[in-house]
KOLVO-203007 format. One record per residue: x, y, z of N, C-alpha, C, O in turn; residue number from 1. Coordinates in Angstrom, 1 decimal. Example, Ala and Ser with C-alpha at 12.3 -4.5 7.8 and 13.67 -1.06 7.14 Angstrom:
% residues 2
{{13.2,-5.7,7.8},{12.3,-4.5,7.8},{13.2,-3.3,7.8},{14.2,-3.3,8.5},1} {{12.8,-2.2,7.1},{13.7,-1.1,7.1},{12.9,0.0,7.9},{13.4,1.1,8.0},2} 
This chain:
% residues 100
{{2.0,-5.5,-11.5},{2.3,-4.8,-10.2},{3.9,-4.4,-10.5},{4.7,-5.3,-10.9},1} {{4.2,-3.2,-10.3},{5.4,-2.6,-10.5},{6.0,-1.7,-9.2},{5.5,-0.9,-8.5},2} {{7.3,-2.2,-9.0},{8.0,-1.4,-8.2},{9.0,-0.7,-8.8},{9.5,-0.9,-9.9},3} {{9.4,0.5,-7.9},{10.5,1.7,-8.3},{11.0,2.2,-6.8},{10.3,2.3,-5.8},4} {{12.3,2.6,-6.8},{12.6,3.1,-5.8},{13.4,4.7,-6.1},{14.5,4.8,-6.6},5} {{12.7,5.6,-5.6},{13.0,6.9,-5.7},{13.8,7.6,-4.4},{13.0,8.1,-3.6},6} {{15.3,7.6,-4.1},{15.5,8.4,-2.9},{15.4,7.1,-1.7},{16.2,6.2,-1.5},7} {{14.4,7.6,-1.1},{14.2,6.3,0.3},{12.9,5.9,0.2},{12.2,5.6,1.2},8} {{12.3,6.1,-1.1},{10.9,5.8,-1.0},{10.9,4.2,-2.1},{11.6,3.8,-2.9},9} {{9.7,3.6,-1.4},{9.7,2.3,-2.6},{8.4,2.7,-3.1},{7.6,3.1,-2.2},10} {{8.0,2.6,-4.2},{6.6,3.0,-5.2},{6.6,1.7,-5.6},{7.6,1.0,-5.9},11} {{5.0,1.3,-5.6},{4.3,0.3,-5.8},{3.2,0.9,-6.7},{2.4,1.7,-6.3},12} {{3.3,0.3,-7.8},{1.8,0.4,-8.9},{1.3,-0.4,-9.6},{1.8,-1.5,-9.5},13} {{0.5,-0.3,-10.3},{0.1,-1.1,-11.1},{-0.5,-2.6,-10.6},{-0.5,-3.7,-11.2},14} {{-0.9,-2.1,-9.5},{-1.7,-3.1,-8.8},{-3.6,-3.1,-9.1},{-4.3,-2.2,-8.7},15} {{-4.1,-4.0,-9.8},{-5.1,-4.0,-10.0},{-6.3,-4.5,-9.2},{-7.5,-4.2,-9.4},16} {{-5.7,-5.2,-8.1},{-6.8,-5.5,-7.3},{-6.0,-6.4,-5.9},{-5.0,-7.1,-5.9},17} {{-6.6,-6.0,-4.9},{-6.2,-6.6,-3.4},{-7.0,-7.6,-2.6},{-7.6,-7.3,-1.6},18} {{-6.7,-8.8,-3.3},{-7.5,-9.8,-2.9},{-6.7,-11.0,-1.9},{-5.5,-11.0,-1.7},19} {{-7.6,-12.1,-1.3},{-6.9,-13.3,-1.1},{-5.7,-13.7,-2.2},{-4.5,-13.9,-2.1},20} {{-6.5,-13.8,-3.2},{-5.5,-14.2,-4.3},{-4.0,-13.6,-4.8},{-3.1,-14.2,-5.2},21} {{-4.1,-12.2,-4.5},{-3.2,-11.3,-5.3},{-2.4,-10.8,-3.5},{-1.2,-10.4,-3.4},22} {{-3.0,-10.9,-2.7},{-2.3,-10.0,-1.8},{-1.0,-10.7,-0.8},{-0.3,-10.0,-0.1},23} {{-0.8,-11.8,-0.9},{0.5,-12.3,-0.4},{1.7,-12.1,-1.5},{2.9,-12.0,-1.3},24} {{1.1,-12.2,-2.7},{2.4,-11.7,-3.4},{2.9,-10.1,-3.6},{4.0,-9.7,-3.9},25} {{1.9,-9.5,-3.4},{2.2,-8.1,-3.0},{3.1,-8.0,-2.1},{4.3,-7.7,-2.3},26} {{2.7,-8.3,-0.7},{3.3,-8.3,0.6},{4.9,-9.1,0.6},{5.8,-8.8,1.3},27} {{5.0,-10.1,-0.2},{6.3,-10.4,-0.4},{6.9,-9.7,-1.6},{8.1,-9.4,-1.5},28} {{6.3,-9.4,-2.8},{7.7,-8.5,-3.5},{7.8,-7.0,-2.8},{8.7,-6.3,-3.3},29} {{7.0,-6.4,-1.7},{7.3,-5.5,-0.8},{8.6,-5.7,0.2},{9.4,-4.8,0.5},30} {{8.5,-6.9,0.6},{9.3,-7.3,1.6},{10.7,-7.5,1.0},{11.6,-7.0,1.7},31} {{11.0,-8.0,-0.1},{12.1,-8.5,-1.1},{12.8,-7.3,-1.7},{13.9,-7.3,-2.2},32} {{11.7,-6.1,-1.7},{12.1,-4.7,-2.6},{12.4,-3.8,-1.3},{13.2,-2.9,-1.7},33} {{12.1,-3.8,-0.2},{12.2,-2.9,0.7},{13.9,-2.9,1.6},{14.0,-3.2,2.8},34} {{14.5,-2.7,1.1},{16.0,-2.8,1.4},{16.1,-1.9,2.2},{15.2,-1.0,2.3},35} {{17.2,-2.0,3.0},{17.3,-1.4,4.3},{17.8,0.4,4.1},{18.1,1.2,5.0},36} {{17.8,0.5,3.3},{18.3,2.4,2.9},{16.7,2.8,2.7},{16.6,4.0,2.8},37} {{15.7,2.3,2.5},{14.4,2.4,2.2},{13.7,2.8,3.6},{14.0,2.0,4.5},38} {{12.9,3.8,4.0},{12.3,4.3,4.6},{10.7,4.0,4.5},{10.0,3.2,5.1},39} {{10.4,4.9,3.2},{8.9,5.2,2.9},{8.3,4.3,1.9},{9.0,3.9,0.9},40} {{7.2,3.9,1.9},{6.3,3.3,1.1},{5.3,3.8,0.5},{4.4,4.2,1.3},41} {{4.9,3.9,-0.9},{4.0,4.5,-1.2},{3.1,3.5,-2.4},{3.8,2.7,-3.0},42} {{1.8,3.6,-2.5},{1.1,2.4,-3.2},{-0.3,3.5,-3.9},{-1.3,4.1,-3.5},43} {{0.6,3.2,-5.2},{0.0,4.3,-6.0},{-1.4,3.6,-6.7},{-1.3,2.7,-7.5},44} {{-2.5,4.0,-6.2},{-3.7,3.0,-6.6},{-4.4,3.3,-7.9},{-5.5,2.8,-8.1},45} {{-3.8,4.0,-8.8},{-4.1,4.2,-10.2},{-4.8,3.0,-10.7},{-3.9,2.4,-11.2},46} {{-5.7,2.5,-10.9},{-6.1,1.1,-11.6},{-6.8,0.2,-10.6},{-7.6,-0.7,-11.0},47} {{-6.4,0.5,-9.0},{-6.8,-0.6,-8.1},{-8.3,0.0,-8.0},{-8.7,1.2,-8.0},48} {{-9.0,-1.2,-7.8},{-10.7,-0.9,-7.7},{-11.2,-1.7,-6.7},{-12.3,-1.4,-6.1},49} {{-10.6,-2.8,-6.3},{-11.0,-3.8,-5.2},{-9.8,-4.0,-4.3},{-8.7,-4.2,-4.7},50} {{-10.2,-3.9,-3.1},{-9.6,-4.4,-2.0},{-10.5,-5.7,-1.0},{-11.6,-5.3,-0.8},51} {{-10.2,-6.8,-0.5},{-11.3,-7.2,0.4},{-10.0,-7.2,1.8},{-8.9,-6.6,1.9},52} {{-10.6,-8.3,2.8},{-10.1,-8.1,4.0},{-8.5,-9.0,3.9},{-7.8,-8.9,4.9},53} {{-8.2,-9.6,2.9},{-6.6,-10.0,3.0},{-6.2,-8.7,2.2},{-5.3,-8.3,2.9},54} {{-6.4,-7.9,1.3},{-6.0,-6.6,0.7},{-5.5,-5.8,1.8},{-4.4,-5.1,1.8},55} {{-6.5,-5.8,2.9},{-6.5,-4.6,4.1},{-5.4,-5.1,4.8},{-4.4,-4.3,5.0},56} {{-5.3,-6.2,5.3},{-4.2,-6.8,6.0},{-2.6,-6.8,5.4},{-1.7,-7.0,6.1},57} {{-2.5,-6.5,4.0},{-1.2,-6.5,3.4},{-1.0,-5.1,3.6},{0.1,-4.7,3.9},58} {{-2.1,-4.0,3.6},{-1.8,-2.5,3.9},{-1.2,-2.5,5.0},{0.0,-2.0,5.1},59} {{-1.9,-3.1,6.0},{-1.6,-2.8,7.5},{-0.1,-3.3,7.6},{0.7,-2.5,8.0},60} {{0.3,-4.3,7.2},{1.7,-4.7,7.2},{2.7,-3.8,6.3},{3.9,-3.7,6.6},61} {{2.4,-3.3,5.4},{3.2,-2.4,4.7},{3.4,-1.1,5.6},{4.4,-0.4,5.7},62} {{2.4,-0.8,6.2},{2.5,0.3,7.2},{3.5,0.0,8.2},{4.3,0.8,8.6},63} {{3.3,-1.2,8.7},{4.1,-1.6,10.0},{5.4,-1.7,9.5},{6.4,-1.4,10.2},64} {{5.6,-2.1,8.2},{7.2,-2.4,7.7},{8.0,-0.8,7.7},{9.1,-0.5,8.1},65} {{7.0,0.1,7.2},{7.6,1.8,7.5},{8.1,2.4,8.3},{9.1,3.0,8.5},66} {{7.1,1.9,9.0},{7.0,2.5,10.6},{8.1,2.3,11.5},{8.7,3.1,12.2},67} {{8.2,1.0,11.3},{9.4,0.3,12.0},{10.6,0.8,11.4},{11.5,0.5,12.1},68} {{10.9,1.5,10.3},{12.2,2.1,9.9},{12.0,3.6,9.9},{12.5,4.3,9.0},69} {{11.1,4.2,11.0},{10.9,5.5,10.9},{10.2,6.2,9.9},{9.9,7.4,10.0},70} {{9.9,5.5,8.9},{9.4,5.9,8.0},{7.8,6.4,7.7},{7.2,6.9,8.6},71} {{7.3,6.3,6.5},{5.8,6.4,6.4},{5.3,5.5,5.3},{6.1,5.1,4.4},72} {{3.8,5.4,5.4},{3.4,4.4,4.4},{2.2,5.4,3.7},{1.2,5.7,4.4},73} {{2.2,5.8,2.6},{1.1,6.7,1.9},{0.3,6.0,0.8},{0.9,5.4,0.0},74} {{-0.9,6.1,0.7},{-1.6,5.6,-0.1},{-2.1,6.8,-1.2},{-2.4,7.9,-0.9},75} {{-2.0,6.4,-2.5},{-1.7,7.8,-3.5},{-3.2,7.6,-4.5},{-3.2,6.8,-5.4},76} {{-4.0,8.2,-4.3},{-5.1,8.4,-5.6},{-6.1,7.1,-5.9},{-6.4,6.6,-7.0},77} {{-6.6,6.9,-4.3},{-7.1,5.7,-4.1},{-8.7,5.8,-5.2},{-9.2,6.9,-5.3},78} {{-9.3,4.6,-5.8},{-10.5,5.4,-6.4},{-11.7,5.0,-5.3},{-11.7,4.2,-4.3},79} {{-12.8,6.1,-5.9},{-14.0,5.9,-4.9},{-14.2,4.3,-4.1},{-14.5,4.2,-2.9},80} {{-14.1,3.4,-4.8},{-14.6,2.0,-4.0},{-13.6,1.5,-3.0},{-13.9,0.9,-1.9},81} {{-12.3,1.9,-3.6},{-11.2,1.8,-2.4},{-11.3,2.8,-1.3},{-11.1,2.4,-0.1},82} {{-11.6,4.0,-1.6},{-11.7,4.8,-0.3},{-12.9,4.6,0.6},{-12.8,5.0,1.7},83} {{-14.1,4.1,0.1},{-15.1,3.6,0.5},{-14.9,2.5,1.7},{-15.6,2.6,2.7},84} {{-13.9,1.4,1.4},{-13.7,0.2,2.0},{-13.0,0.8,3.2},{-13.2,0.5,4.4},85} {{-12.0,1.7,2.7},{-11.1,2.2,3.7},{-11.8,3.0,5.0},{-11.3,3.0,6.1},86} {{-13.1,3.6,4.6},{-13.8,4.5,5.3},{-14.8,3.7,6.4},{-14.9,3.8,7.6},87} {{-15.4,3.1,5.5},{-15.9,1.8,6.2},{-15.2,1.0,7.5},{-15.9,0.6,8.4},88} {{-13.7,0.8,7.3},{-13.1,-0.1,8.1},{-12.5,0.9,9.1},{-11.9,0.4,10.0},89} {{-12.6,2.2,9.2},{-11.9,3.4,9.6},{-10.4,3.4,9.4},{-9.7,4.1,10.1},90} {{-10.0,2.9,8.6},{-8.7,2.9,8.2},{-7.9,4.1,7.6},{-6.7,4.4,7.7},91} {{-9.1,4.8,6.6},{-8.6,6.2,6.6},{-7.9,7.2,7.6},{-7.4,8.3,7.3},92} {{-8.0,6.6,8.8},{-7.3,7.5,10.1},{-6.3,7.3,10.6},{-5.7,8.0,11.4},93} {{-5.9,5.9,10.0},{-4.7,5.6,10.3},{-3.4,5.7,9.2},{-2.3,5.8,9.5},94} {{-4.0,5.6,7.8},{-3.2,5.6,6.8},{-3.2,7.4,6.1},{-4.2,8.1,6.0},95} {{-2.1,7.5,5.8},{-2.1,8.8,4.8},{-2.4,8.5,3.6},{-1.8,7.8,2.8},96} {{-3.4,9.1,3.5},{-4.0,9.0,1.8},{-3.8,10.3,1.1},{-4.1,11.4,1.7},97} {{-3.4,10.4,0.0},{-3.1,11.6,-0.5},{-3.8,11.4,-1.9},{-3.6,10.4,-2.4},98} {{-4.8,12.5,-2.6},{-5.4,12.8,-3.8},{-6.3,11.9,-3.5},{-6.2,11.1,-2.6},99} {{-7.7,12.1,-4.4},{-9.3,11.9,-4.6},{-9.7,11.7,-3.4},{-10.9,11.5,-3.2},100} 
């Protein structure tokens, strides 16, 4: 996992899977890196192929963090398999999804 700051955006990338085994690590890393000056979170999904229910919970937590600061949470370039999970759970209606 990699995190970078660009202006007021925390960009998260190089996440390979979001499962019960990895979701808490991502959630904690985002909480640590999402300093008060930041308002938005972007999850760049290149390479992310699998998301389970724990991973979905982490995505929802990331969105809540951003919204509490008056910002937004964006999912960038989700794979077809990740997009399918988001659609099946109707979360594609809640998240801002860019690309693919």
